[in-house]
C-alpha angles and dihedrals in degrees: 000000000000090000091053091049091050090047091052092048092056090079094235091125092057090049090050091054089048090050093238100128136101120252090256092050091048092051091047093051092049092049091049091049092051092050100040123046089200091063092046091050091049091051091051091049092050091050092050092047093051092046090052092047091049092051093047093050100036114133121203108225116236122251090244092057091049092052092049093051093048090046091051091050092050091048093051091047090053091049091052092052092048091049092053092050094047094048109037117175112258119226093209097060110132128234088244091063090051090051091049090051091050089050089056092056112106116209112221118220113255112244116228116243110258123235116282090233093095092050092052092045091051092048092049091048091049091050090049090050092050092048092047092050092051091048092050091049091052092047091048091050092050092046092050091050090050091051091051091050090049092051090049091050091049091050091050090048092051092047091050091048091051091050091050091050091051092048090049089052091051092048090049091056094048095043096046107090091201090074118093117205116218122184111213112208130207123268127223088277093059109008094173094057120113133179129172119214123195113203127186114187089185094057093029090230132141120195128181126206107235095171094066097031116129110197135126114272109259121226126239093266095056141049136189115253124203118218132189120207108222115177089342093305124111117241120197112237099175140269134279141176126241092221095056104127098162093093138019095220133031126204113221130195121309120269132177100198140002139177097199144350131225139175126217133183109245138169112282110285094031137261135264092236128025120260099234097199088056096056109138106178137004137181138176133203 
């Protein structure tokens, strides 16, 4: 097993996948792979890693580059044809001329094959780069998933905190004995409508119960407007929507005293004076 591990660490398997081995080395790798499943599995893993790396780093050539390459090929092909036409081979050339041409040939010195150390080092470095890239991709994916989970948890925490705050507000209203509950009933226009108002003269607060409100859903161009009757005069306490489900209760504008409350349907944003023929609910203490 140690010999197989040492053989794998030489980098010969990476060179085999790259096609940079001698025939003897290729034959040796194939024999080792057929005899040892560990070698075969390592070869398959290297091939998959290099395919993944190639796909991740593939670059689509631009159309301009493609046109330039094709143009260069056509130009070179045309030059070769012109050269053949301009210098046809003569049948009457003498053997002396052939010998002179052979004399002009300069034999280049054969370079000795360099040590295979650099090939193995390059293959090992490439394998390390591929493995590192895959590891970084996995780490990034896990980190991104963790960040998404953290954001979701923070959103849930904020939502829970908001719900607790709203519930605390509701309990405060119902526990505080200074609040007076007044049930506003529907008018002839909407006899089935109902809205509960909680009013505390001590705290100068007015709260409406949206959770148990029964009123027609208002359109986008209109809103409901709460009015307080103080000394027979209407006082604007703000607007609200019947479809507001973000909170169970809604605090309106401050008020020290009131004889009655009423709700009218007004243009979005509210009106200076109530539209009497659009009165939805009303209630008196």
